[in-house]
N, C-alpha and C positions, 0 to 999 in steps of 0.2 A: 119498642120492645123487640129484642132479638130472641126468637125461639118460641114455638107454640106448644111446648110441653106443659105439664101441670103448673110449674113455677111461673112460666111466662104468661099463661092464660089467667092464673090467679092474680098476677100483677095487673094485667089488662082489665080484668073485671073491677078491681079495686079502683084503678084510675078512672075508669068509665063512670063509676058511681059517684066519683068526686066531680063529675062534670067535664072531664078532659076528653078530647078527641084522641083516640088510640089507634095506632097502626102497629100490627105485629108482623114482623118479617120472619118467615119460616123457609129455610133453604130447601126442604123436601116438598114433595108434591101433595102431602097429606099429613095430618097429625098422627102421632103414634107410629111413625115409620120404623122405629127401632124394635117394635114389638109385633107379636104374632098371635094376638088374641089369647095370650097366656095369662094364667092367674098369678096375681101378686098379692102380698099381704099389706093392708093398711093398718099399722100397729095401733093398739088401743090401750097401752099400759103405762105410758110415760106421764099421763095426767090422771087425776081421779075422775074427771069428766070424760064424756064419750067423744071420740074424735069426730063423729058425724055431726054432733051438736056444735063442736068447735068450728068445723068448716062452715056450717050453716050460719054461725055467728059472724064469720068473715065474708058472708055473701056468696058462698059456694053452695049451690043447691045440690042435694043428694039425688040427682036424677040418673046417676049411673048405677048399674047393678052392683049391689054390695051385700054379700052374704055374711051374716055374723057367725063367727066360729067360737063356740063356747067349750068345745071338746077337741083335744088333739091327742094323737097317739105318737109317742116318741120312743125310738129305739136307741139305747146306748149300746156300747160294744158287747154287752152280755144279756141285757134284759129289755123287756118292753114295758112301757109305762103309759097310763092313760091319765090325762090331766083334764079336769073340768072346772069351769068357773061360772058363777051365776051371771056375770056380765061378759060381753064378748072379749076374748083375748085379742082378736084382730078381725078385720073384715076382708073377705076375699073380693078383689075387684079384677076386672080384665083390662089388659092394656092393648092398644092398637087402634085401628081406624073403624072397626065395626060398630054397629049400633049397640049401645049399652055399655061400651067401654068407658073408662074414666076419661080418656083422651077425646073421644068423639062427643061425650056429654059436655065437657068443658067448652069444646069448640061450638056446640049448638048454643050454649048459654051466651057465649061471646057474640056470636052472629046475631042472636035475638036482641041483643042490646045495641046493635049497630057498630060493633067493633070490626074494623077492617083487618083481615088476615091476608097477607100477600104471600102465597105459596110459590115455591121455586125462586125465591128472591133472597139470597144471602146478602147481608150488608156487612162489609168489612169493618165499618165503624158507624157510630151515631154522632154526627157532628154537634147536635144540640143536646147530647146526653140521653140517658134512658136506662133501661133494665136489660141485662144480658142473662139469658136463660138458655144457653145453647148446649146444655148437657155436659157429661163428664169429659175431662181432659186427661185422665189417667186410668189405670186399670189395677186397682188394689185387689179386686175380686172379679172372678169370671164365673158366669152361670151358663150351663149348656143343658139343653133338655129337649123334650118333645111335647107338643100339644096334640091331643087326639080325642076322638069320640070313644066312649066306653059304656058297657052295661054295668059296670061296677057301682056299688052303693056310694053315696056321698060320704066324704071323710077328708080329714086333714092328717097327714102322716109326715113325720120327719125322722131323720137318723143322724146321730152324731158319731161319725166314724172317719178316721183319716184314710181308711181303705176305700171309702166311697167319695169323700170330698175333703181333701187335705185342709185342716184347720178351719173347715167350714161346716156345711151340713147338706144333706140330701133331702128332697121332699117330694111327696105325691099329694096332689090336691084334686078332689073330684067333686063337682057340683052339677047335678041334673044332666048327667050323661056327657059332660065335657070334663077334660082332665089335663093336668100339667104334671109332668115328672121331670125333675132336674137335679143336677149336682151343682152346688154353689161352693166354689173352692177359693181359698186364699193363698194357695201355693201350688207349685208344680203344674202350671197351666199347660205346659207342653203336652202333658198326657191327659188332657181334658176328655178326649173321646173315650179313653179307657175307663175313666171314672164314671162317665155317663152310662156306659154299657153295664158296668158293675151295679150302678144305681138301679137301672131298669130290672136287672136280674134279681137284685135284692128285694125290691118291693113286689115283684111278681111272686117270689117265694113266700114272703111274709104276709102279704095282703091278698094277692091274687087279683088280677085284672086283665081284661082284654084291651088291645090297642087297635082301633079302627082309624084308618087314614091318618097315620102319624105324620106330623110335620116338625122337622128339627128347627130349633132356634138357639140363638146364643147372644150373649151380651156381656158387657163389662161395666164396672162401676169404680169410682174413686172417692176417697174421703180425706178430709183435712180439717183443721181448725185455722182458718186464715187469720193473719194479723188484722186485716181489714177486708171488708167486702166491697170497698169503693176504690175505683181507679179514675181519678178526675171526676168527670160528670157521669160516669158509668157505675151502676150498682149491679153486682153479681149475685145471683140467686141460685138456689137448688144445687145441683151437682156441678154447675159452672163455678160455684164458690167452694165446693168441697163439702156441702151440707148433706151428709148422709151418715146414717148409723154405721159406725165402724165395726160393730160386733157382728150383726147379721144382715146388714145391707138394706134395712128398711129406710126408704128415702122420700116416699111420696108426701108424707105429712110435713117433713122439713121443707120440701120444695114449695108446697102451697103456702106454708106459713111465711117463709122468707120472701116469696114473691109478693105477698100482701104487705109485709113490712117495708119492702123496698118501694112499692108504689105509694104507700102513705108518706114516706120521706120525700119522694119525687114531687108529689102534688102539693106538698106543704112548702116546697122550695128550700127545705132544710136537709140537704143530702147528708150533712154531717150527723144527722140523727140515726141514720141507718145502722151504723156499727153499734151504737148503744142499744138499739131495739133488738137486733138479732142476737147480740151478746146476752141480753137479759132473758130472752125467751129460749134460745138454742145453745148458747155457749156452754153452760154446765152439762147439758146432755151430750154435746159433741165431745167434750173432754172426757167425760165418764165413758163414752163409747170407745174412745181410743184406749183407755185403761182396760175396759172389758175385753177389747180385741187382743191386747197384749197378754192378758191373763188367759184367755181362751186358747190363744195360740200356743201357750206353754203347757196346757193341761195334759194333752194326750189322753189315752183311753181311760186311765184311772181318774183323771179330772172330769171327763165327760160323765163317768158313772157318778162322781161326787155331785155334779150339778143336778143330775137326774134325781139323786137321793134327796137333795134339798127340796126340789119341787114336789117330791112324793110326800114330804112331811109338812107341807103348808096346806091350810084349809082353802086358800085361794091363790092359785099360781099367778093370776094377774097381779095381785098385790105384791108377791115376791119379785116378779119381773120389774115392777115399778120401783121397788127398793134397789134392785141391781143397777138401774139406770139413774138413780137419784144422786146428784152431786154430794160428796162427802169429804171429810178431812183426809181420809185415806186416799181417795181418788185424786185429790189435789196434790198430795205428796208424791204419788206414783206417776202423775201425768208426765213430768219431764222425762223420766226413764222410759215410760211407755211410748211416748211420741218418738224418741230417738230410736227405739227398737223397731217401731213400725216403719220409720223412714229407712232404716238399714235393710229391713226385709224387702222393701220396695226396690231399693237400688240393687240388691242381690237378684231379685226376680228379673229386673230389666237386663242385667248382665247375662243371665241364663238364656234369655230370649233373643239376644243379639244375633247369634248365628242363624236364626230362623227368620229374621226380619230385615236383614241387610244383604247386599251383594246381588 
C-alpha cells in the first residue's frame, strides 16, 4: 500500500482480515500530516443507512471521535436558516495525528492487527502491484482556515456566498471548546486570504465567538470520474483516483469505501473486478456530484437562496440532500456538459495561477 490516509489504511485493514501480510509505505513521518486537528464532515445523507454502521460493516471500528450533527444553521446571501433532522446530517471528525482523530484511530487499529507502517518511506512504484492512496493530484477546491480554542457554544454554521467563498461555502464548527472556521472556494484561489478574513469577520458578526491560540491551515482537493481506477497491477483509491464529492468536497466516506473495494479485488486476485465494484457503489454518486457542482457554480446569489428555500420546505433536510445526490435521468443527460464545463474551469484556474507558480 502507498499512503497511510483513510483510503490506504481502510485497504490495509481489509487485506489484513483476509489473511494477507500488509506493508503500508507513507512518505511523511506521521499520519494526518496534511491536517491540523481541524474538524471535517463525514457525510451521512447519500444512503438511507448510517455511515458509522456502514464503516463498521467494512471492519472500520468507530474508535475516532465523531459528533453527530442533527442541526445546522445556514446563511444565504439574505437570510439565515436553521435545518434540523431526526438523524445525523453528518458527523464531525477531526483530522491529523492527535489522539481521537480519524487518522490516528485508523493507525492504531492497523498497528493492533500487526500491519506494518513504514513512515518516511515513499515508494516510486510497487513492483508486485498494490493499492495507491497518496492523496490528491489536482486542486479543484481550496480550503483555508483557522483551528482554535473558544468559549463559544457548540454549533455547526455554514454560509453560501461568493463574497466569502467563490462557488463554494464558508463554515464555522464548534465542539466542546474547539473550533474550525474556514472558507472552501472553487474559484479565485489567488485571493484566498481575503476570503478567509471575510469569513472570520462574517461569523464573528453573525454568531459571535472568541479565538484563542488560532492556528492557520490550508489544503486543496481534486475530483474526477476516472475511466478506470486501475493501472496495470496498481489500484488507485480515494483522492488519488479522484473519488471526492465535487459539490461540497466530502471525501472521507468515498476514500474508505474505495480502499476497501480495492483491497477485496487485490486479495481475490481479480484486479479487473475493482472498476466494476467502485462503479457500482460510487460511480453514480460521483457523476451526480459533477452535475451538482456544475449547477451550483452557475447559481449565484439567487440560486443559493433558492437552494435554501427548498431545504426550508422539506420535513427532513437529510432526505432532500439524499435526493440531490441520487443518480437520475436528468443527471445522466447533463453529465457530459457538466464534466466539460468543470474541466474548462479547471484549465482556466490553472492559467490564472501560472504567473504565481513559475519563474
